MDAnalysis code that builds the backbone (N, CA, C; Angstrom):
import MDAnalysis as mda
import numpy as np

u = mda.Universe.empty(681, n_residues=227, atom_resindex=np.repeat(np.arange(227), 3), trajectory=True)
u.add_TopologyAttr("name", ["N", "CA", "C"] * 227)
u.add_TopologyAttr("resid", np.arange(1, 228))
u.add_TopologyAttr("resname", ["MET", "ALA", "THR", "ASN", "ARG", "GLU", "ILE", "GLU", "ARG", "LEU", "GLN", "ILE", "VAL", "TYR", "HIS", "GLY", "TYR", "ARG", "GLN", "SER", "GLN", "ALA", "VAL", "GLN", "ALA", "ARG", "TRP", "SER", "GLU", "ALA", "ASN", "PRO", "GLY", "ASN", "GLN", "ALA", "ILE", "LEU", "GLN", "GLU", "ARG", "THR", "GLU", "ALA", "LEU", "LYS", "GLN", "LEU", "LEU", "GLN", "GLY", "TYR", "HIS", "LEU", "PRO", "LEU", "SER", "GLN", "CYS", "ARG", "VAL", "LEU", "ASP", "VAL", "GLY", "CYS", "GLY", "SER", "GLY", "ARG", "VAL", "LEU", "ALA", "ARG", "LEU", "ALA", "GLN", "TRP", "GLY", "ALA", "ASN", "PRO", "GLU", "PHE", "LEU", "CYS", "GLY", "VAL", "ASP", "LEU", "LEU", "SER", "ASP", "ARG", "VAL", "HIS", "LEU", "ALA", "ALA", "GLN", "HIS", "SER", "SER", "GLN", "ILE", "HIS", "PHE", "GLN", "GLN", "GLY", "ASN", "ALA", "GLU", "GLN", "LEU", "PRO", "PHE", "GLY", "ASP", "ALA", "SER", "PHE", "ASP", "LEU", "VAL", "LEU", "LEU", "PHE", "THR", "VAL", "LEU", "SER", "SER", "ILE", "LEU", "SER", "GLU", "GLN", "MET", "ALA", "CYS", "HIS", "VAL", "ALA", "GLY", "GLN", "VAL", "GLU", "ARG", "VAL", "LEU", "LYS", "PRO", "GLY", "GLY", "ALA", "VAL", "THR", "TRP", "TYR", "ASP", "PHE", "ARG", "TYR", "ASN", "ASN", "PRO", "ARG", "ASN", "PRO", "ARG", "VAL", "GLN", "GLY", "MET", "ASN", "LYS", "LYS", "ARG", "VAL", "GLN", "ILE", "LEU", "PHE", "PRO", "GLN", "PHE", "GLU", "LEU", "ARG", "LEU", "ARG", "THR", "ILE", "THR", "LEU", "MET", "PRO", "PRO", "LEU", "ALA", "ARG", "ARG", "LEU", "GLY", "ARG", "LEU", "THR", "LEU", "ILE", "ILE", "TYR", "PRO", "MET", "LEU", "SER", "LYS", "PHE", "VAL", "PHE", "LEU", "GLN", "SER", "HIS", "TYR", "LEU", "GLY"])
u.atoms.positions = np.array([
    [143.765, 38.343, 83.654],
    [144.048, 39.769, 83.521],
    [143.892, 40.501, 84.845],
    [142.873, 40.090, 85.611],
    [142.633, 40.768, 86.888],
    [143.817, 40.604, 87.812],
    [144.362, 39.379, 87.892],
    [145.488, 39.164, 88.794],
    [146.751, 39.826, 88.269],
    [146.910, 39.922, 86.948],
    [148.063, 40.642, 86.387],
    [148.050, 42.099, 86.822],
    [146.872, 42.707, 86.823],
    [146.768, 44.098, 87.271],
    [147.086, 44.208, 88.759],
    [146.677, 43.199, 89.530],
    [146.971, 43.230, 90.962],
    [148.463, 43.069, 91.218],
    [149.117, 42.215, 90.461],
    [150.565, 42.049, 90.596],
    [151.277, 43.365, 90.292],
    [150.860, 44.022, 89.224],
    [151.456, 45.312, 88.868],
    [151.212, 46.343, 89.967],
    [149.997, 46.337, 90.533],
    [149.683, 47.274, 91.613],
    [150.590, 47.022, 92.812],
    [150.772, 45.750, 93.189],
    [151.611, 45.408, 94.330],
    [153.055, 45.853, 94.110],
    [153.557, 45.648, 92.925],
    [154.925, 46.062, 92.621],
    [155.083, 47.574, 92.737],
    [154.093, 48.309, 92.264],
    [154.135, 49.768, 92.351],
    [154.058, 50.226, 93.803],
    [153.156, 49.598, 94.570],
    [152.985, 49.969, 95.976],
    [154.280, 49.771, 96.750],
    [154.904, 48.604, 96.585],
    [156.104, 48.319, 97.374],
    [157.312, 49.103, 96.878],
    [157.327, 49.418, 95.606],
    [158.374, 50.323, 95.114],
    [158.211, 51.691, 95.780],
    [156.964, 52.128, 95.892],
    [156.707, 53.397, 96.568],
    [157.124, 53.377, 98.026],
    [156.867, 52.268, 98.703],
    [157.306, 52.140, 100.096],
    [158.825, 52.300, 100.199],
    [159.548, 51.623, 99.299],
    [161.014, 51.664, 99.348],
    [161.546, 53.073, 99.108],
    [160.857, 53.823, 98.249],
    [161.328, 55.148, 97.880],
    [160.896, 56.237, 98.864],
    [159.953, 55.925, 99.729],
    [159.395, 56.925, 100.630],
    [160.209, 57.009, 101.927],
    [160.800, 58.146, 102.179],
    [161.535, 58.341, 103.426],
    [160.604, 58.296, 104.629],
    [159.374, 58.775, 104.440],
    [158.405, 58.771, 105.539],
    [158.059, 57.336, 105.949],
    [157.856, 56.459, 104.959],
    [157.548, 55.055, 105.265],
    [158.740, 54.377, 105.935],
    [159.936, 54.624, 105.415],
    [161.131, 54.025, 106.003],
    [161.317, 54.474, 107.448],
    [161.058, 55.747, 107.704],
    [161.190, 56.266, 109.068],
    [160.132, 55.659, 109.983],
    [158.932, 55.477, 109.430],
    [157.830, 54.936, 110.220],
    [158.158, 53.534, 110.730],
    [158.810, 52.739, 109.898],
    [159.115, 51.356, 110.273],
    [160.554, 51.166, 110.721],
    [161.237, 52.249, 111.043],
    [162.629, 52.163, 111.463],
    [162.784, 51.279, 112.699],
    [163.782, 50.419, 112.674],
    [164.046, 49.553, 113.821],
    [164.624, 50.331, 114.998],
    [164.976, 51.579, 114.768],
    [165.464, 52.407, 115.867],
    [164.330, 52.897, 116.763],
    [163.101, 52.824, 116.273],
    [161.955, 53.263, 117.064],
    [161.642, 52.225, 118.144],
    [161.605, 52.626, 119.416],
    [161.347, 51.670, 120.490],
    [160.014, 50.936, 120.339],
    [159.007, 51.616, 119.783],
    [157.721, 50.969, 119.581],
    [157.811, 49.837, 118.580],
    [158.532, 50.048, 117.484],
    [158.731, 48.983, 116.503],
    [159.525, 47.829, 117.097],
    [160.485, 48.149, 117.934],
    [161.253, 47.109, 118.616],
    [160.343, 46.256, 119.504],
    [159.444, 46.922, 120.220],
    [158.526, 46.206, 121.112],
    [157.566, 45.325, 120.326],
    [157.090, 45.824, 119.191],
    [156.197, 45.033, 118.338],
    [156.890, 43.756, 117.886],
    [158.118, 43.892, 117.398],
    [158.860, 42.736, 116.902],
    [159.169, 41.756, 118.024],
    [159.567, 42.272, 119.177],
    [159.893, 41.397, 120.296],
    [158.665, 40.612, 120.753],
    [157.524, 41.294, 120.856],
    [156.299, 40.619, 121.276],
    [155.917, 39.529, 120.286],
    [155.978, 39.850, 118.992],
    [155.606, 38.866, 117.974],
    [156.557, 37.675, 117.974],
    [157.846, 37.932, 118.153],
    [158.841, 36.860, 118.161],
    [158.589, 35.894, 119.305],
    [158.343, 36.428, 120.494],
    [158.087, 35.566, 121.655],
    [156.787, 34.790, 121.481],
    [155.769, 35.455, 120.947],
    [154.481, 34.773, 120.746],
    [154.599, 33.681, 119.695],
    [155.373, 33.928, 118.639],
    [155.580, 32.917, 117.610],
    [156.308, 31.706, 118.176],
    [157.300, 31.953, 118.988],
    [158.048, 30.854, 119.604],
    [157.134, 29.993, 120.462],
    [156.296, 30.624, 121.271],
    [155.357, 29.886, 122.111],
    [154.342, 29.120, 121.268],
    [153.898, 29.736, 120.179],
    [152.934, 29.095, 119.298],
    [153.504, 27.817, 118.700],
    [154.718, 27.887, 118.182],
    [155.335, 26.714, 117.556],
    [155.625, 25.632, 118.587],
    [156.022, 26.032, 119.780],
    [156.261, 25.049, 120.837],
    [154.963, 24.335, 121.220],
    [153.858, 25.087, 121.230],
    [152.571, 24.500, 121.568],
    [152.061, 23.548, 120.520],
    [152.462, 23.764, 119.263],
    [152.016, 22.891, 118.183],
    [152.816, 21.601, 118.133],
    [153.944, 21.543, 118.851],
    [154.775, 20.343, 118.958],
    [155.322, 19.883, 117.612],
    [155.677, 20.836, 116.768],
    [156.366, 20.499, 115.522],
    [157.869, 20.488, 115.790],
    [158.550, 19.373, 115.538],
    [160.006, 19.367, 115.725],
    [160.666, 20.178, 114.625],
    [161.115, 21.379, 114.946],
    [161.631, 22.284, 113.934],
    [162.790, 21.689, 113.151],
    [163.595, 20.861, 113.785],
    [164.767, 20.317, 113.099],
    [164.374, 19.420, 111.923],
    [163.142, 18.875, 111.950],
    [162.681, 18.000, 110.882],
    [161.594, 18.640, 110.020],
    [161.267, 19.885, 110.307],
    [160.113, 20.532, 109.708],
    [160.496, 21.236, 108.410],
    [159.748, 20.978, 107.355],
    [159.928, 21.696, 106.094],
    [158.978, 22.895, 106.099],
    [159.564, 24.078, 105.928],
    [158.817, 25.319, 106.116],
    [158.893, 26.173, 104.849],
    [157.759, 26.714, 104.452],
    [157.690, 27.668, 103.352],
    [157.153, 28.990, 103.879],
    [157.869, 30.071, 103.600],
    [157.410, 31.412, 103.953],
    [156.954, 32.105, 102.673],
    [155.644, 32.298, 102.540],
    [155.067, 32.959, 101.373],
    [155.043, 34.465, 101.637],
    [155.668, 35.229, 100.748],
    [155.839, 36.658, 101.005],
    [156.918, 36.861, 102.044],
    [158.072, 36.230, 101.828],
    [159.109, 36.133, 102.857],
    [159.824, 37.441, 103.144],
    [159.691, 38.437, 102.241],
    [160.372, 39.707, 102.481],
    [161.867, 39.524, 102.629],
    [162.429, 40.087, 103.678],
    [163.876, 40.018, 103.909],
    [164.327, 38.691, 104.499],
    [163.392, 37.779, 104.753],
    [163.745, 36.451, 105.264],
    [163.966, 36.381, 106.756],
    [163.570, 37.430, 107.461],
    [163.853, 37.505, 108.899],
    [163.195, 36.374, 109.685],
    [161.961, 36.035, 109.346],
    [161.252, 35.013, 110.124],
    [161.901, 33.648, 109.931],
    [162.254, 33.314, 108.699],
    [162.922, 32.036, 108.456],
    [164.279, 31.985, 109.152],
    [165.004, 33.088, 109.145],
    [166.288, 33.134, 109.838],
    [166.103, 32.895, 111.334],
    [165.007, 33.408, 111.877],
    [164.721, 33.189, 113.293],
    [164.442, 31.713, 113.560],
    [163.706, 31.057, 112.665],
    [163.447, 29.628, 112.830],
    [164.746, 28.828, 112.816],
    [165.680, 29.236, 111.971],
    [166.982, 28.562, 111.934],
    [167.710, 28.724, 113.267],
    [167.604, 29.901, 113.870],
    [168.207, 30.120, 115.178],
    [167.572, 29.230, 116.240],
    [166.296, 28.907, 116.056],
    [165.579, 28.072, 117.017],
    [165.751, 26.572, 116.755],
    [166.545, 26.223, 115.783],
    [166.842, 24.805, 115.573],
    [166.352, 24.220, 114.270],
    [165.673, 24.997, 113.427],
    [165.231, 24.483, 112.135],
    [166.444, 24.269, 111.227],
    [166.358, 23.259, 110.378],
    [167.420, 22.972, 109.421],
    [167.296, 23.943, 108.246],
    [168.297, 24.803, 108.002],
    [168.192, 25.770, 106.895],
    [167.909, 25.115, 105.550],
    [168.352, 23.862, 105.389],
    [168.119, 23.163, 104.123],
    [166.640, 22.859, 103.910],
    [165.854, 22.892, 104.985],
    [164.420, 22.600, 104.901],
    [163.572, 23.879, 104.851],
    [164.229, 25.038, 104.768],
    [163.518, 26.314, 104.806],
    [163.517, 26.957, 103.425],
    [162.322, 27.397, 102.985],
    [162.180, 28.033, 101.680],
    [161.375, 29.325, 101.818],
    [161.753, 30.311, 101.047],
    [161.019, 31.575, 101.027],
    [160.722, 31.999, 99.606],
    [159.519, 32.507, 99.396],
    [159.096, 32.999, 98.085],
    [158.565, 34.411, 98.260],
    [158.960, 35.305, 97.349],
    [158.433, 36.664, 97.386],
    [158.247, 37.160, 95.961],
    [157.244, 37.992, 95.779],
    [156.947, 38.544, 94.464],
    [158.027, 39.503, 93.985],
    [158.730, 40.142, 94.938],
    [159.664, 41.213, 94.610],
    [161.102, 40.695, 94.610],
    [161.774, 40.821, 93.483],
    [163.108, 40.255, 93.314],
    [164.138, 40.912, 94.232],
    [164.009, 42.210, 94.494],
    [164.987, 42.870, 95.353],
    [164.919, 42.351, 96.782],
    [163.707, 42.011, 97.233],
    [163.568, 41.430, 98.569],
    [164.223, 40.052, 98.632],
    [164.019, 39.267, 97.596],
    [164.616, 37.929, 97.549],
    [166.145, 38.028, 97.563],
    [166.675, 38.968, 96.801],
    [168.125, 39.162, 96.749],
    [168.658, 39.533, 98.131],
    [167.969, 40.427, 98.824],
    [168.389, 40.845, 100.161],
    [168.327, 39.677, 101.143],
    [167.253, 38.905, 101.069],
    [167.101, 37.752, 101.964],
    [168.223, 36.738, 101.747],
    [168.557, 36.480, 100.491],
    [169.605, 35.512, 100.178],
    [170.968, 35.993, 100.673],
    [171.185, 37.300, 100.629],
    [172.445, 37.860, 101.139],
    [172.562, 37.654, 102.643],
    [171.453, 37.832, 103.350],
    [171.471, 37.732, 104.813],
    [171.510, 36.288, 105.302],
    [170.883, 35.373, 104.560],
    [170.769, 33.973, 105.005],
    [171.041, 33.059, 103.816],
    [172.309, 32.857, 103.529],
    [172.691, 32.154, 102.308],
    [172.328, 30.670, 102.321],
    [172.130, 30.075, 103.481],
    [171.824, 28.648, 103.557],
    [170.342, 28.350, 103.325],
    [169.496, 29.370, 103.418],
    [168.056, 29.204, 103.219],
    [167.750, 29.417, 101.739],
    [166.801, 28.662, 101.222],
    [166.450, 28.743, 99.808],
    [165.411, 29.844, 99.577],
    [165.783, 30.875, 98.858],
    [164.868, 31.961, 98.520],
    [164.728, 32.050, 97.008],
    [163.515, 32.363, 96.548],
    [163.325, 32.578, 95.123],
    [162.173, 33.531, 94.869],
    [162.287, 34.234, 93.758],
    [161.244, 35.166, 93.350],
    [160.135, 34.389, 92.667],
    [158.891, 34.779, 92.947],
    [157.780, 34.105, 92.293],
    [156.431, 34.624, 92.758],
    [155.431, 34.328, 91.967],
    [154.043, 34.666, 92.275],
    [153.433, 33.516, 93.067],
    [152.904, 33.806, 94.241],
    [152.364, 32.755, 95.109],
    [151.109, 32.100, 94.541],
    [150.588, 32.621, 93.442],
    [149.475, 31.949, 92.766],
    [149.947, 30.686, 92.037],
    [151.247, 30.562, 91.857],
    [151.818, 29.408, 91.166],
    [153.085, 28.984, 91.901],
    [152.937, 28.434, 93.083],
    [154.095, 28.049, 93.880],
    [154.848, 26.903, 93.198],
    [156.163, 27.035, 93.056],
    [156.956, 26.047, 92.317],
    [157.355, 24.840, 93.160],
    [156.396, 24.262, 93.854],
    [156.656, 23.121, 94.721],
    [155.575, 22.071, 94.504],
    [155.923, 20.823, 94.783],
    [154.976, 19.741, 94.617],
    [153.904, 19.740, 95.687],
    [152.868, 18.954, 95.458],
    [151.802, 18.811, 96.443],
    [152.373, 18.237, 97.739],
    [151.807, 18.679, 98.863],
    [152.162, 18.143, 100.187],
    [153.676, 18.171, 100.428],
    [154.296, 19.322, 100.172],
    [155.755, 19.439, 100.312],
    [156.195, 19.974, 101.668],
    [155.291, 20.663, 102.391],
    [155.714, 21.382, 103.589],
    [154.862, 21.027, 104.807],
    [155.535, 21.000, 105.960],
    [154.836, 20.787, 107.233],
    [154.214, 22.082, 107.741],
    [154.819, 23.202, 107.355],
    [154.394, 24.494, 107.881],
    [154.532, 25.546, 106.788],
    [153.500, 26.357, 106.626],
    [153.546, 27.485, 105.696],
    [153.302, 28.758, 106.484],
    [154.157, 29.750, 106.302],
    [154.026, 31.032, 106.984],
    [153.344, 32.033, 106.060],
    [152.355, 32.741, 106.596],
    [151.685, 33.832, 105.882],
    [151.685, 35.048, 106.801],
    [152.684, 35.889, 106.649],
    [152.843, 37.063, 107.510],
    [152.562, 38.316, 106.688],
    [151.489, 39.000, 107.011],
    [151.050, 40.231, 106.343],
    [151.126, 40.101, 104.823],
    [150.554, 39.012, 104.327],
    [150.520, 38.753, 102.888],
    [149.145, 39.071, 102.320],
    [148.133, 38.402, 102.812],
    [146.812, 38.510, 102.190],
    [146.146, 39.857, 102.456],
    [146.553, 40.554, 103.497],
    [146.013, 41.907, 103.709],
    [146.500, 42.867, 102.637],
    [147.617, 42.537, 101.984],
    [148.156, 43.389, 100.934],
    [147.506, 43.137, 99.583],
    [146.805, 42.004, 99.455],
    [146.199, 41.626, 98.176],
    [144.745, 42.086, 98.172],
    [144.427, 43.028, 97.310],
    [143.064, 43.564, 97.251],
    [142.172, 42.785, 96.292],
    [142.757, 42.003, 95.421],
    [141.998, 41.184, 94.481],
    [141.560, 39.892, 95.165],
    [140.241, 39.691, 95.290],
    [139.739, 38.468, 95.911],
    [140.128, 37.241, 95.089],
    [140.170, 37.406, 93.767],
    [140.558, 36.293, 92.901],
    [141.988, 35.849, 93.188],
    [142.881, 36.823, 93.291],
    [144.275, 36.482, 93.577],
    [144.423, 35.891, 94.973],
    [143.717, 36.452, 95.948],
    [143.776, 35.922, 97.314],
    [143.329, 34.465, 97.359],
    [142.279, 34.135, 96.633],
    [141.792, 32.747, 96.582],
    [142.817, 31.832, 95.926],
    [143.462, 32.317, 94.862],
    [144.497, 31.525, 94.202],
    [145.653, 31.230, 95.153],
    [146.093, 32.246, 95.887],
    [147.203, 32.070, 96.827],
    [146.814, 31.081, 97.926],
    [145.621, 31.246, 98.485],
    [145.162, 30.329, 99.540],
    [145.104, 28.898, 99.015],
    [144.627, 28.721, 97.790],
    [144.562, 27.386, 97.204],
    [145.933, 26.755, 97.041],
    [146.923, 27.565, 96.652],
    [148.286, 27.061, 96.512],
    [148.889, 26.692, 97.864],
    [148.610, 27.494, 98.862],
    [149.094, 27.182, 100.209],
    [148.542, 25.841, 100.672],
    [147.259, 25.637, 100.465],
    [146.650, 24.366, 100.866],
    [147.236, 23.204, 100.064],
    [147.524, 23.430, 98.803],
    [148.057, 22.360, 97.942],
    [149.429, 21.884, 98.408],
    [150.322, 22.822, 98.770],
    [151.696, 22.430, 99.117],
    [151.829, 21.974, 100.562],
    [150.772, 22.123, 101.349],
    [150.825, 21.753, 102.768],
    [150.557, 20.262, 102.936],
    [151.358, 19.613, 103.762],
    [151.166, 18.197, 104.037],
    [149.900, 17.980, 104.864],
    [149.249, 16.812, 104.748],
    [148.128, 16.497, 105.635],
    [148.572, 16.581, 107.091],
    [147.799, 17.275, 107.894],
    [148.170, 17.451, 109.295],
    [149.114, 18.620, 109.530],
    [149.512, 19.305, 108.448],
    [150.385, 20.469, 108.592],
    [149.605, 21.690, 109.042],
    [150.297, 22.816, 109.120],
    [149.663, 24.030, 109.646],
    [150.123, 25.262, 108.881],
    [149.272, 26.262, 108.865],
    [149.620, 27.597, 108.388],
    [149.807, 28.487, 109.615],
    [150.941, 29.147, 109.686],
    [151.151, 30.121, 110.749],
    [150.834, 31.504, 110.194],
    [149.900, 32.160, 110.846],
    [149.278, 33.383, 110.325],
    [149.611, 34.577, 111.191],
    [149.997, 35.693, 110.534],
    [150.127, 36.965, 111.238],
    [149.707, 38.046, 110.266],
    [148.639, 38.779, 110.609],
    [148.155, 39.783, 109.668],
    [147.208, 40.748, 110.371],
    [146.992, 41.890, 109.685],
    [146.080, 42.910, 110.199],
    [144.667, 42.343, 110.355],
    [143.988, 42.758, 111.411],
    [142.581, 42.379, 111.544],
    [141.651, 43.571, 111.319],
    [142.211, 44.766, 111.237],
    [141.437, 45.976, 110.982],
    [141.810, 46.563, 109.631],
    [140.871, 47.284, 109.013],
    [141.221, 48.153, 107.903],
    [141.995, 49.353, 108.452],
    [142.914, 49.867, 107.643],
    [143.682, 51.044, 108.022],
    [143.154, 52.226, 107.227],
    [142.420, 53.133, 107.859],
    [141.835, 54.259, 107.113],
    [142.874, 55.154, 106.456],
    [144.112, 55.093, 106.932],
    [145.172, 55.912, 106.353],
    [145.912, 55.195, 105.231],
    [145.606, 53.918, 105.045],
    [146.320, 53.151, 104.017],
    [145.340, 52.262, 103.260],
    [144.727, 52.780, 102.200],
    [143.773, 51.997, 101.415],
    [144.434, 50.919, 100.571],
    [145.768, 50.837, 100.626],
    [146.487, 49.829, 99.856],
    [146.491, 48.468, 100.531],
    [145.922, 48.402, 101.746],
    [145.791, 47.127, 102.465],
    [144.367, 47.023, 102.997],
    [143.987, 45.818, 103.371],
    [142.661, 45.610, 103.963],
    [142.765, 44.615, 105.113],
    [141.951, 44.829, 106.126],
    [141.970, 43.965, 107.293],
    [141.492, 42.558, 106.973],
    [142.090, 41.581, 107.658],
    [141.707, 40.177, 107.499],
    [141.059, 39.714, 108.800],
    [139.732, 39.893, 108.899],
    [139.043, 39.409, 110.089],
    [138.850, 37.898, 109.995],
    [138.340, 37.302, 111.054],
    [138.239, 35.838, 111.098],
    [137.330, 35.302, 110.000],
    [136.280, 36.039, 109.676],
    [135.365, 35.580, 108.632],
    [136.073, 35.490, 107.295],
    [136.883, 36.493, 106.963],
    [137.600, 36.474, 105.694],
    [138.623, 35.350, 105.661],
    [139.302, 35.124, 106.775],
    [140.283, 34.040, 106.828],
    [139.587, 32.693, 106.630],
    [138.442, 32.513, 107.275],
    [137.719, 31.256, 107.164],
    [137.213, 31.020, 105.748],
    [136.811, 32.091, 105.065],
    [136.365, 31.964, 103.676],
    [137.507, 31.480, 102.782],
    [138.702, 32.006, 103.017],
    [139.845, 31.613, 102.203],
    [140.344, 30.213, 102.535],
    [140.171, 29.799, 103.787],
    [140.653, 28.484, 104.226],
    [139.512, 27.716, 104.895],
    [138.495, 27.327, 104.136],
    [137.289, 26.737, 104.729],
    [137.520, 25.372, 105.387],
    [138.573, 24.667, 104.995],
    [138.829, 23.337, 105.549],
    [139.707, 23.369, 106.798],
    [140.099, 24.560, 107.217],
    [141.050, 24.686, 108.320],
    [140.335, 25.036, 109.622],
    [140.894, 24.577, 110.716],
    [140.459, 25.010, 112.042],
    [141.266, 26.255, 112.415],
    [140.571, 27.340, 112.725],
    [141.256, 28.579, 113.067],
    [141.559, 28.644, 114.561],
    [142.796, 28.993, 114.870],
    [143.195, 29.249, 116.252],
    [143.972, 30.555, 116.250],
    [143.231, 31.644, 116.242],
    [143.828, 32.968, 116.125],
    [143.661, 33.745, 117.426],
    [144.710, 34.458, 117.815],
    [144.658, 35.321, 118.983],
    [145.062, 36.722, 118.567],
    [144.534, 37.711, 119.278],
    [144.896, 39.094, 118.977],
    [146.257, 39.420, 119.586],
    [146.972, 40.290, 118.868],
    [148.338, 40.636, 119.286],
    [148.714, 41.962, 118.635],
    [149.753, 42.586, 119.102],
    [150.386, 43.778, 118.532],
    [149.606, 45.062, 118.841],
    [150.181, 45.856, 119.699],
    [149.626, 47.181, 119.950],
    [149.642, 47.974, 118.650],
    [148.543, 48.657, 118.357],
    [148.448, 49.400, 117.092],
    [149.739, 50.174, 116.825],
    [150.404, 49.899, 115.706],
    [151.703, 50.525, 115.444],
    [151.723, 52.045, 115.552],
    [150.734, 52.790, 115.025],
    [150.810, 54.248, 115.170],
    [150.865, 54.697, 116.626],
    [150.208, 53.931, 117.500],
    [150.248, 54.234, 118.930],
    [151.575, 53.795, 119.537],
    [152.008, 52.590, 119.201],
    [153.250, 52.054, 119.763],
    [154.445, 52.946, 119.443],
    [154.459, 53.501, 118.245],
    [155.607, 54.315, 117.821],
    [155.690, 55.649, 118.557],
    [154.614, 56.042, 119.220],
    [154.589, 57.329, 119.926],
    [154.992, 57.216, 121.393],
    [155.298, 56.006, 121.848],
    [155.551, 55.803, 123.274],
    [156.942, 56.252, 123.699],
    [157.879, 56.296, 122.768],
    [159.212, 56.813, 123.055],
    [159.919, 56.112, 124.200],
    [160.468, 56.907, 125.111],
    [161.265, 56.352, 126.214],
    [160.438, 55.521, 127.183],
    [159.135, 55.698, 127.147],
    [158.268, 54.959, 128.072],
    [157.772, 53.639, 127.497],
    [158.292, 53.253, 126.352],
    [157.800, 52.060, 125.664],
    [157.873, 50.814, 126.542],
    [159.001, 50.588, 127.194],
    [159.163, 49.369, 127.994],
    [158.124, 49.269, 129.105],
    [157.662, 50.402, 129.593],
    [156.679, 50.418, 130.679],
    [155.258, 50.374, 130.133],
    [154.971, 51.205, 129.144],
    [153.587, 51.392, 128.699],
    [153.135, 50.335, 127.695],
    [154.048, 49.885, 126.814],
    [153.634, 48.917, 125.787],
    [152.986, 47.671, 126.404],
    [153.606, 47.027, 127.403],
    [152.971, 45.833, 127.973],
    [151.602, 46.119, 128.583],
    [151.414, 47.313, 129.106],
    [150.137, 47.663, 129.718],
    [149.059, 47.843, 128.657],
    [149.355, 48.640, 127.632],
    [148.351, 48.928, 126.607],
    [148.044, 47.711, 125.743],
    [149.043, 46.867, 125.536],
    [148.853, 45.724, 124.640],
    [147.940, 44.652, 125.230],
    [147.519, 44.826, 126.476],
    [146.573, 43.883, 127.080],
    [145.135, 44.160, 126.663],
    [144.892, 45.354, 126.113],
    [143.540, 45.710, 125.700],
    [143.289, 45.212, 124.278],
    [142.316, 44.310, 124.148],
    [142.071, 43.671, 122.860],
    [141.751, 44.685, 121.776],
    [140.976, 45.721, 122.105],
    [140.568, 46.675, 121.077],
    [141.744, 47.502, 120.554],
    [142.880, 47.473, 121.263],
    [144.073, 48.162, 120.789],
    [145.030, 47.244, 120.039],
    [144.681, 45.975, 119.933],
    [145.542, 44.998, 119.263],
    [145.131, 44.900, 117.787],
    [146.075, 45.154, 116.908],
    [145.773, 45.344, 115.496],
    [145.893, 44.099, 114.626],
    [146.478, 43.006, 115.146],
    [146.760, 41.847, 114.332],
    [146.214, 40.560, 114.950],
    [146.156, 39.537, 114.111],
    [145.934, 38.165, 114.564],
    [147.223, 37.373, 114.379],
    [147.512, 36.526, 115.348],
    [148.569, 35.537, 115.221],
    [147.970, 34.182, 115.543],
    [148.323, 33.179, 114.774],
    [147.783, 31.853, 115.088],
    [148.124, 30.822, 114.050],
])
């Protein structure tokens, strides 16, 4: 029952995001700060995967909370086989949009507490701003357990999520290293700070190309972990 209430809460929250013009404007891709955030994360993700020495062309990848499927589409551009890429999201409209944009990648709607895949099915599982959205510890533990179940021995979870609480948004919670370790006690964590705080990045305007790289070097201004 507890997780059912959390699922309902998540659906309401994301429906509200879609309907809110203020939220849509805040995350508009036309904002230079948002562009810089995405570019920085994309380059860092590419370097991360190259450092892990996973041959993308042979890698089976699952994106939990795949949203519009942008990250999986990027992996396909980098040489991953679309037939080996899968995305799951709780929200059916997101899955529909992802499938429209990337028809060769397998997307399906579902609750990550019950992933519809066999044990040890994937070399890599992506968790991008997923667990910070889940306020139920019970549901978060269920999702983490499913991720571990479908991951092959020697595989990896690629993580990108908030490390701070957002005082303006009680609908999410920060995922510091201690919380991540509690959810994945058998894993070795290799997390680095990244992403200039979005509210600050979005205010840089025409000076974004100059100021973003400078400010993003300060750890206390970096809002996320990638690893």
